[in-house]
C-alpha positions as CSV (number, residue, x, y, z in Angstrom):
1,X,21.6,53.7,91.0
2,X,17.9,53.9,91.4
3,X,15.6,50.8,90.7
4,X,14.4,51.9,87.4
5,X,18.0,52.7,85.8
6,X,19.3,49.1,87.2
7,X,16.3,47.4,85.6
8,X,17.4,49.0,82.2
9,X,20.9,47.9,82.7
10,X,19.7,44.5,83.6
11,X,17.6,44.1,80.7
12,X,21.0,45.7,78.6
13,X,23.0,42.6,79.9
14,X,20.6,40.1,79.3
15,X,20.1,41.1,75.5
16,X,24.1,40.9,74.8
17,X,24.7,37.6,73.2
18,X,20.6,36.9,73.0
19,X,19.7,38.1,69.6
20,X,15.9,37.5,70.3
21,X,15.9,39.8,73.1
22,X,18.0,42.4,71.3
23,X,15.6,42.4,68.5
24,X,12.8,42.7,71.0
25,X,14.1,45.9,72.2
26,X,14.9,47.5,68.8
27,X,11.4,46.3,67.7
28,X,9.8,48.1,70.9
29,X,11.3,51.4,69.7
30,X,8.6,51.5,67.2
31,X,5.7,49.8,69.0
32,X,2.4,51.1,70.7
33,X,3.4,51.3,74.0
34,X,4.7,54.5,75.5
35,X,6.2,52.7,78.4
36,X,7.7,49.8,76.5
37,X,9.2,52.2,74.1
38,X,10.9,54.3,76.9
39,X,12.0,51.0,78.5
40,X,13.3,49.7,75.2
41,X,15.4,52.8,74.5
42,X,17.0,53.3,78.0
43,X,18.0,49.6,78.1
44,X,19.6,49.9,74.5
45,X,21.6,53.3,75.7
46,X,23.2,51.1,78.6
47,X,23.9,48.5,75.7
48,X,25.5,51.4,73.6
49,X,28.1,52.3,76.1
50,X,29.6,48.9,76.0
51,X,29.0,47.9,72.5
52,X,28.4,50.9,70.1
53,X,29.5,48.8,67.3
54,X,26.5,46.5,67.6
55,X,23.9,49.2,66.8
56,X,25.1,50.6,63.8
57,X,23.0,48.5,61.8
58,X,20.1,49.6,63.6
59,X,20.9,53.5,63.1
60,X,17.7,53.4,61.0
61,X,15.4,52.6,64.0
62,X,17.0,55.1,66.5
63,X,16.8,58.0,63.7
64,X,13.0,56.8,63.2
65,X,12.6,56.6,67.0
66,X,13.0,60.6,67.1
67,X,9.6,60.8,65.9
68,X,8.2,59.6,69.1
69,X,6.3,61.8,71.4
70,X,7.7,61.0,74.7
71,X,10.9,62.9,75.7
72,X,12.8,60.1,76.9
73,X,12.6,57.5,74.1
74,X,14.3,60.3,72.1
75,X,17.1,61.6,74.5
76,X,17.8,58.0,74.8
77,X,18.4,57.6,71.2
78,X,20.0,60.7,70.6
79,X,22.9,59.6,73.1
80,X,23.3,56.3,71.2
81,X,23.3,58.4,68.0
82,X,26.0,60.1,69.6
83,X,28.1,57.6,70.2
84,X,27.5,55.8,66.9
85,X,29.1,59.5,65.1
86,X,32.5,57.7,65.3
87,X,31.3,54.4,63.7
88,X,28.8,55.7,61.0
89,X,28.5,59.1,60.7
90,X,26.7,59.2,57.2
91,X,24.1,57.2,59.1
92,X,23.8,60.0,62.0
93,X,23.3,62.7,59.2
94,X,19.9,61.5,59.0
95,X,19.1,62.1,62.6
96,X,19.9,65.7,62.2
97,X,16.2,66.9,61.6
98,X,15.0,64.8,64.3
99,X,17.6,66.7,66.6
100,X,16.5,69.8,65.5
101,X,12.9,69.3,66.3
102,X,14.5,67.9,69.9
103,X,16.5,71.1,70.5
104,X,14.0,73.3,70.7
105,X,11.5,71.2,72.7
106,X,10.0,73.5,75.2
107,X,9.0,70.6,77.4
108,X,12.3,68.9,78.4
109,X,15.9,70.2,79.2
110,X,17.3,66.4,79.3
111,X,16.1,66.3,75.3
112,X,17.3,69.8,74.7
113,X,20.7,68.9,76.1
114,X,20.8,65.4,74.2
115,X,20.2,67.0,70.7
116,X,22.8,69.9,71.2
117,X,25.4,67.1,72.2
118,X,24.4,65.2,69.3
119,X,24.8,67.9,66.7
120,X,28.0,68.9,68.5
121,X,29.7,65.8,68.3
122,X,28.4,65.2,64.4
123,X,29.2,68.6,63.6
124,X,32.8,68.2,64.5
125,X,33.6,65.8,62.0
126,X,33.7,67.6,58.9
127,X,33.5,71.2,57.7
128,X,30.7,70.5,55.7
129,X,28.7,69.0,58.9
130,X,30.0,72.1,60.9
131,X,28.6,74.6,58.5
132,X,25.3,72.6,58.3
133,X,24.8,72.2,62.1
134,X,26.2,75.6,63.1
135,X,23.1,77.5,62.9
136,X,21.3,75.2,65.2
137,X,24.2,75.1,67.9
138,X,24.3,79.2,67.5
139,X,20.4,79.6,68.1
140,X,20.6,77.1,71.0
141,X,23.4,79.0,72.7
142,X,21.4,82.2,72.3
143,X,18.3,80.5,73.5
144,X,19.4,78.6,76.3
145,X,22.0,81.1,78.1
146,X,21.5,80.7,81.6
147,X,19.1,77.6,81.7
148,X,19.7,75.1,84.1
149,X,21.2,72.8,81.3
150,X,23.5,75.7,79.9
151,X,26.6,74.7,81.5
152,X,26.5,71.0,80.1
153,X,25.6,72.4,76.8
154,X,28.8,74.7,76.7
155,X,31.0,71.5,77.4
156,X,29.3,70.2,74.3
157,X,30.0,73.2,72.4
158,X,33.8,73.1,74.0
159,X,34.1,69.7,72.3
160,X,32.8,71.1,69.1
161,X,35.3,73.7,69.0
162,X,38.4,71.4,68.8
163,X,36.9,69.6,66.0
164,X,37.3,70.1,62.1
165,X,35.3,73.3,61.6
166,X,35.0,75.4,58.7
167,X,37.0,79.0,58.8
168,X,33.5,80.5,58.8
169,X,31.9,78.4,61.7
170,X,35.4,79.2,63.7
171,X,34.7,82.9,63.0
172,X,31.5,83.2,63.9
173,X,31.8,80.7,67.0
174,X,34.2,83.1,68.3
175,X,32.1,86.0,67.8
176,X,29.3,84.6,69.9
177,X,31.7,83.6,72.4
178,X,33.6,86.7,72.9
179,X,30.8,88.5,75.2
180,X,30.7,85.8,77.8
181,X,34.7,85.4,77.7
182,X,35.2,89.3,78.4
183,X,31.9,89.8,80.6
184,X,31.1,86.3,82.1
185,X,31.5,85.1,85.6
186,X,33.1,81.7,86.7
187,X,32.6,78.8,85.3
188,X,30.7,80.5,82.4
189,X,33.6,82.8,81.6
190,X,36.4,80.0,82.1
191,X,34.5,77.6,79.4
192,X,34.1,80.3,77.0
193,X,37.8,81.4,77.2
194,X,38.7,78.0,76.5
195,X,36.4,78.0,73.6
196,X,38.0,80.9,72.1
197,X,41.7,79.3,72.7
198,X,40.7,76.2,71.1
199,X,39.7,78.0,68.2
200,X,42.7,80.1,68.1
201,X,45.0,77.4,68.6
202,X,43.5,75.1,65.7
C-alpha cells in the first residue's frame, strides 16, 4: 500500500465515529482546493468499503462531486455510489448524467472504468434502469474495445448480464457480444461467451 493510500485509509479510520471529522470530509468534496477534494474523496472511498450504509444520506454530495474537474475525485465518488446502489438506488439515479460525462472522458481510463462499473451496477437493478443505461454501456463497449481497461469493463458487463434486464436489452447485449464470442481470443472470448451464457440462462 502506497504512502498516499495509507494516508487516505488512516483518515477514513479517524472519521469513523467522529462526526466532525466525517463532516469535514463531506464538505471538502465541494471545497475550493483540488487537492483537498481528491484526498477527501479517497478517504471516503475507504470509509465506504466498511460503512456504505453511513454514506446513504450523503448521496447528494457525491452526485454533486461528479461535477468537479479532476478525475480522481469523480472516480472515487463513482466507486462509492456503486456501493450505494444496494442501499439507495433511487438516490443513485441522479448520478447517471455525471457518470455519462465521466464514461466518455478522454483523459482518464480509471474514470471511464469507474463510470461503467456504476452504470452496470445501477442498470442491473430493474428492467427500466437497464433500458436507460444500456445505450451508454453499448457505446462504451464499442468505443473502448481493446483499450487497457477493456477487460475490467467486460467484467462489469458480465455482472450486468446476470441482472434484472429487459428482454430488449438482453437481445441487444447478446448481439453485441456475439462477434467476440465467436471470433475473439483468450480472456475476451471467454468473457463474451460467459455473457451470452448468462443471458441464455436468465
